C-alpha positions in Angstrom: -21.3 213.9 84.7 -23.9 210.4 84.8 -27.0 213.3 83.9 -24.3 214.6 81.0 -24.2 211.4 80.0 -27.4 210.1 80.1 -28.9 213.1 78.1 -25.7 214.0 75.1 -27.8 214.8 72.7 -28.9 218.1 74.8 -25.4 218.6 77.0 -22.2 219.7 74.2 -19.4 219.4 77.4 -18.3 220.7 81.1 -16.7 223.8 82.4 -14.4 222.0 85.0 -11.0 222.9 86.5 -10.3 218.8 84.7 -11.9 216.5 82.5 -14.5 214.6 83.8 -16.0 212.4 80.9 -13.6 210.5 78.9 -16.3 210.5 75.7 -14.8 212.5 72.8 -18.3 214.1 72.0 -17.7 216.2 75.0 -15.8 219.5 74.8 -13.5 219.9 78.1 -13.1 223.5 78.7 -11.7 225.2 81.3 -12.3 229.2 82.9 -10.3 231.4 83.8 -8.0 231.0 81.2 -6.4 234.4 79.2 -4.6 234.0 76.3 -3.4 237.6 76.1 -1.6 240.7 79.2 -4.4 242.6 80.8 
C-alpha cells in the first residue's frame, strides 16, 4: 500500500476484501463477487 501511495500516477486501485487505503483517489475492488446466479 505504501508503494502504491508513493506511485499514485501508476497505481489506480486495489483488489482486496476491505479498504486498504483512505486516499479517495484509489479504487477498491472486491474479488469474487457475482451479481447474477450461475
